[in-house]
C-alpha positions in Angstrom: 11.3 -6.6 -5.7 8.8 -9.0 -7.1 8.3 -6.9 -10.3 9.7 -9.3 -12.8 9.2 -9.6 -16.6 8.4 -13.0 -18.1 8.3 -16.2 -16.1 8.7 -16.1 -12.4 9.5 -19.8 -11.7 13.3 -19.0 -11.6 13.6 -21.2 -8.5 11.8 -22.1 -5.3 12.8 -23.6 -1.9 11.7 -27.1 -0.8 12.0 -27.8 2.9 13.9 -30.9 3.9 10.9 -32.4 5.7 9.0 -32.3 2.4 11.8 -33.7 0.4 11.9 -36.8 2.8 8.3 -37.7 1.7 8.2 -38.7 -1.9 4.4 -38.3 -2.3 4.5 -35.0 -0.5 7.5 -33.8 -2.5 5.8 -34.7 -5.8 2.6 -32.7 -4.8 4.9 -29.7 -3.7 6.4 -29.5 -7.1 3.1 -30.0 -8.9 1.3 -27.2 -7.1 4.2 -24.9 -7.5 4.1 -25.5 -11.4 0.4 -25.0 -11.4 0.8 -21.6 -9.7 3.4 -20.6 -12.2 1.4 -21.7 -15.1 -1.8 -19.8 -13.8 0.4 -16.7 -13.3 1.9 -16.9 -16.7 -1.5 -17.5 -18.4 -3.2 -14.6 -16.6 -0.4 -12.2 -17.5 -0.5 -13.2 -21.2 -4.3 -13.0 -21.2 -4.2 -9.7 -19.2 -1.9 -8.1 -21.7 -4.1 -9.0 -24.5 -7.2 -7.7 -22.7 -5.9 -4.3 -21.5 -5.4 -3.1 -25.0 -8.8 -4.0 -26.3 -11.2 -1.1 -27.0 -13.6 -2.6 -24.4 -10.9 -2.4 -21.7 -9.7 1.1 -22.6 -13.3 2.5 -22.6 -13.8 0.9 -19.1 -10.7 2.5 -17.6 -9.4 5.3 -19.7 -7.1 6.5 -17.0 -5.2 3.2 -17.0 -2.0 3.7 -18.9 -1.3 0.6 -21.0 1.2 1.8 -23.4 4.9 3.0 -23.0 6.4 5.9 -24.7 7.5 3.8 -27.8 3.9 2.3 -28.1 4.6 -1.1 -26.6 2.3 -2.7 -24.1 3.1 -1.6 -20.6 3.8 -5.0 -18.8 3.8 -3.6 -15.4 0.1 -2.6 -15.3 -0.7 -6.3 -15.7 2.3 -7.9 -13.9 1.5 -5.9 -10.8 -2.0 -7.5 -10.7 -0.8 -11.1 -10.6 2.7 -11.0 -9.2 1.4 -12.0 -5.8 0.4 -15.4 -7.1 4.0 -16.4 -6.1 4.4 -18.5 -3.0 6.6 -17.9 0.1 9.1 -20.4 -1.2 9.8 -18.3 -4.2 13.6 -17.5 -4.1 14.5 -13.8 -3.8 17.9 -12.1 -4.2 18.6 -9.5 -1.6 21.5 -7.4 -0.6 22.3 -6.5 3.0 24.7 -4.0 4.5 25.3 -4.2 8.4 28.0 -3.4 10.8 29.5 -6.1 13.0 27.2 -5.4 15.9 24.1 -5.7 13.8 25.5 -8.8 12.1 25.9 -10.4 15.5 22.3 -9.7 16.3 21.1 -11.0 13.0 23.0 -14.3 13.3 21.7 -14.7 16.9 18.1 -14.2 15.7 18.5 -16.4 12.7 20.1 -19.2 14.7 17.1 -19.0 17.2 14.4 -19.1 14.4 12.1 -22.1 14.3 12.6 -22.5 10.5 15.5 -25.0 9.9 16.2 -23.0 6.6 16.7 -19.8 8.5 18.9 -21.5 11.0 21.1 -22.8 8.2 21.3 -19.3 6.6 22.3 -17.9 10.0 25.2 -20.4 10.0 26.2 -19.2 6.6 26.1 -15.6 7.7 28.3 -16.4 10.6 30.8 -18.3 8.5 31.1 -15.4 6.1 31.3 -12.9 8.9 34.1 -14.7 10.7 36.2 -14.1 7.7 35.8 -10.3 8.2 35.4 -9.7 11.9 36.2 -12.9 13.8 36.4 -11.4 17.2 33.2 -9.5 16.9 30.8 -12.3 15.9 32.4 -15.5 17.3 30.0 -15.5 20.2 26.9 -15.2 18.1 25.0 -18.4 18.7 21.5 -19.7 19.2 19.8 -17.6 21.9 17.8 -19.6 24.6 15.8 -16.5 25.5 14.4 -16.1 22.0 13.8 -19.7 21.6 12.0 -20.2 25.0 10.0 -17.1 24.6 8.7 -18.2 21.2 7.7 -21.5 22.8 6.0 -19.7 25.7 4.0 -17.6 23.4 2.9 -20.8 21.7 1.8 -22.4 25.0 -0.1 -19.4 26.0 -2.0 -19.2 22.7 -3.2 -22.8 23.4 -5.2 -21.6 26.3 -9.1 -21.6 25.7 -9.1 -17.9 26.6 -7.2 -17.2 23.3 -8.5 -20.0 21.1 -10.8 -17.9 18.9 -11.1 -17.6 15.1 -9.9 -14.4 13.5 -13.0 -12.4 12.0 -13.7 -13.1 8.4 -11.8 -10.8 6.1 -13.6 -9.3 3.1 -12.1 -6.7 0.7 -15.2 -4.7 1.0 -14.9 -4.8 4.8 -12.7 -2.8 7.2 -9.2 -3.4 6.1 -7.6 -1.0 8.8 -8.5 -0.4 12.4 -7.0 2.3 14.6 -6.8 0.6 17.9 -5.3 3.4 20.0 -3.4 6.7 19.7 -2.0 9.4 21.9 -4.9 12.0 22.7 -2.4 14.7 23.4 -0.5 14.2 20.2 -1.0 17.7 18.8 -0.2 19.4 22.1 3.0 17.3 22.5 4.0 18.2 19.0 3.9 21.9 19.8 5.4 21.5 23.1 8.4 19.5 21.7 9.0 22.2 19.1 8.9 25.0 21.8 11.1 23.1 24.3 14.1 23.4 22.0 14.2 27.2 22.5 16.5 28.3 25.3 14.1 30.9 26.7 11.3 28.4 27.3 10.4 26.6 30.5 10.4 22.7 31.2 8.4 20.5 28.9 5.8 19.9 31.6 5.2 23.6 32.0 5.1 24.2 28.2 2.6 21.3 27.8 0.5 22.7 30.6 0.4 26.2 28.9 -0.6 24.7 25.5 -3.4 22.7 27.2 -4.9 26.1 28.0 -4.8 27.3 24.5 -8.0 27.4 22.4 -8.5 25.2 19.4 -7.9 28.0 17.0 -4.6 29.0 18.8 -3.4 25.3 18.5 -4.4 25.2 14.8 -2.3 28.4 14.2 0.6 27.0 16.1 0.6 23.8 14.1 0.3 25.9 10.9 3.5 27.7 12.0 5.2 24.4 12.2 3.9 22.6 9.1 2.3 25.4 7.0 5.4 25.9 4.8 6.0 22.0 4.2 6.8 21.6 0.6 6.3 18.6 -1.7 9.7 17.1 -1.1 10.2 18.4 2.5 10.4 16.1 5.5 8.5 17.4 8.7 10.6 18.5 11.7 11.5 15.8 14.2 9.3 17.3 16.8 6.4 15.7 15.0 7.9 12.3 16.3 6.5 13.1 19.7 3.0 12.9 18.4 1.0 9.9 17.4 1.7 6.6 19.0 -0.7 5.1 16.5 -1.5 1.4 17.2 -3.0 0.1 14.0 -4.4 -3.3 13.1 -4.4 -4.4 9.4 -7.0 -7.2 9.0 -6.7 -6.8 5.2 -3.0 -7.1 5.0 -1.8 -9.7 2.6 1.6 -11.4 2.5 2.4 -9.4 -0.6 1.4 -6.2 1.1 3.5 -7.2 4.1 6.6 -7.5 2.0 6.1 -3.9 0.7 5.1 -2.6 4.1 8.2 -3.9 5.9 10.3 -1.5 3.9 9.2 1.1 6.4 11.7 0.1 9.0 11.1 3.0 11.3 8.0 1.4 12.6 7.3 -1.3 15.2 5.3 -4.0 13.6 4.3 -7.7 13.9 2.3 -10.1 11.7 0.7 -13.5 12.2 2.5 -16.6 11.0 1.7 -17.4 7.4 -1.4 -19.4 7.0 -4.3 -20.1 4.6 -7.1 -19.9 7.1 -7.9 -16.2 6.5 -8.5 -16.5 2.7 -7.0 -14.5 -0.1 -7.7 -11.4 -2.2 -8.4 -11.7 -5.9 -6.8 -9.1 -8.2 -9.3 -6.7 -9.6 -8.1 -7.4 -13.3 -9.3 -11.0 -12.9 -12.8 -9.8 -12.0 -12.7 -7.3 -14.9 -11.6 -9.9 -17.4 -14.5 -12.2 -16.2 -16.9 -9.4 -17.1 -15.6 -9.0 -20.6 -17.9 -9.6 -23.5 -14.9 -11.5 -25.2 -15.2 -15.0 -23.9 -11.3 -15.5 -24.3 -10.8 -13.5 -21.1 -13.5 -15.2 -19.0 -12.7 -17.7 -16.3 -9.9 -15.8 -14.8 -11.4 -15.8 -11.2 -12.1 -19.5 -11.4 -8.6 -20.3 -12.5 -7.2 -18.5 -9.4 -9.7 -20.1 -7.0 -8.9 -23.5 -8.5 -5.1 -23.1 -8.0 -5.6 -21.6 -4.6 -7.6 -24.6 -3.5 -4.6 -26.7 -4.4 -2.3 -24.5 -2.4 -4.6 -24.8 0.6 -4.7 -28.6 0.4 -0.9 -28.7 0.1 -0.6 -26.4 3.1 -2.8 -28.7 5.3 -0.9 -31.8 4.3 2.5 -30.3 4.9 1.3 -28.8 8.2 0.6 -32.2 9.5 4.2 -33.2 8.9 5.9 -29.8 9.6 3.9 -26.6 10.6 7.0 -24.4 9.9 7.5 -25.9 6.3 3.9 -25.3 5.5 4.3 -21.5 5.6 6.5 -21.7 2.5 3.6 -22.6 0.2 1.4 -19.7 1.3 1.1 -17.2 -1.6 1.4 -13.5 -1.4 -2.3 -13.1 -2.2 -3.2 -14.8 1.1 -4.3 -12.4 3.9 -1.7 -12.0 6.8 -3.2 -9.8 9.5 -0.7 -7.4 11.1 -0.3 -4.7 13.7 1.9 -1.6 13.7 2.8 1.3 15.9 4.3 4.6 14.6 4.5 8.2 15.3 2.9 11.1 13.2 6.2 11.8 11.3 6.3 8.3 10.3 2.7 8.3 9.3 3.4 11.4 7.1 6.2 9.5 5.4 4.2 6.2 5.0 0.9 7.7 3.8 2.5 10.2 1.4 4.7 7.4 -0.2 2.2 4.5 -0.3 -0.8 6.5 -1.7 1.5 8.0 -4.4 1.8 7.3 -8.2 4.5 4.9 -7.8 2.9 2.9 -5.1 1.6 -0.6 -5.8 -2.2 -0.6 -6.1 -2.7 -3.3 -3.5 -0.8 -1.3 -0.9 -2.7 1.9 -1.7 -5.9 0.0 -0.9 -5.0 -0.2 2.9 -3.0 3.0 3.2 -5.9 5.3 2.1 -8.1 3.8 4.9 -5.2 4.3 7.3 -5.3 8.0 6.4 -9.0 8.1 7.0 -8.6 6.5 10.4 -6.0 9.0 11.6 -7.7 12.0 10.1 -10.7 11.2 12.3 -8.7 11.8 15.4 -6.1 14.3 14.3 -7.8 16.3 11.5 -5.5 19.4 11.9 -2.3 17.3 11.4 -3.7 15.3 8.5 -4.9 18.5 6.8 -1.2 19.6 6.4 -0.4 16.1 5.1 -3.3 16.4 2.6 -1.8 19.6 1.2 1.5 17.9 0.8 -0.2 15.0 -1.0 -2.1 17.2 -3.3 1.0 18.8 -4.5 2.2 15.4 -5.8 0.1 14.0 -8.6 -1.4 10.6 -7.6 -4.1 8.3 -8.7 -7.6 8.4 -7.4 -8.0 6.5 -4.2 -10.0 3.8 -5.7 -8.0 3.4 -8.8 -6.7 -0.2 -8.5 -4.0 0.0 -11.2 -0.4 1.0 -11.5 0.2 4.5 -12.9 
């Protein structure tokens, strides 16, 4: 979790290649300190702003006080927490069986980042104390290494050397690239196939293809109509969807939240500063304040982000892998994902809900819109489930 109270400069990683260059190392530490100072300054300023009469009149639905009357830190901290860089140290707990641990060690040992390789070695050393015969053959994998190199060589071709389209917050943040046009029919067929007195899947699907739109709607209602607020749809819904989605508006901070949905298949571009960054809505709001104490918030973010980008470019010349560590969580990181309709129900319901971070809501609501265009009947049932669970307005960029 990145939701911390107080200062967030509890520690950060400095790559070995940066430490070896005194000037670069000095700049690395200076830019990190600048980031932390801007973050802390904006949080303090934001906490003072949100309790003003002006702020409460502008967004009466923004809950800024806790039950005991103190200021709700989260409503402001959530706006600026993504000013943290990729180098920010994070505690994490992992549970894994020996087979999965062996796979993790192999992947980490084959990673292009030296720090990840080192961590993989530490994982192996610890695992050998518990399951020595099961992980002793976990080593760097030539296939993974050579494949990564091969992709890099392919990307150097003039055919693929093109700039990613400019990303704007007011632009299209989500694109549905492809989907299964027989999703609704396959969902019904998969449910019927489980009955012992039905025919083969192919025959069932053929019969469903001959049904009218109203008959299909009624069939889906029988399968999803009784879905309650806390219910999970039947597994047959996993036969529908195959949604291939591109998220141009994904930020690195969004990505960290999105990856919690491990059922999906997903991939993201390497961390970079070339696609720009989003600016938290609260910064714009404070700039519009009639009280000059809160002005200049956007400029302070732009100024420090300029320093981050300069640092990235300098480190990149020395070590492209190390440069990724100074990219902040506000920087865009375009990603793609593929998932079925059952997974879509889970993702959309959870990440548009009242506990979802406002920045992840800004891309999941458009995802809902994109899928609803092609599968309105299925999404109608998700919409009913969503309405039974109080959630903020889709354009409400604050934490509830």
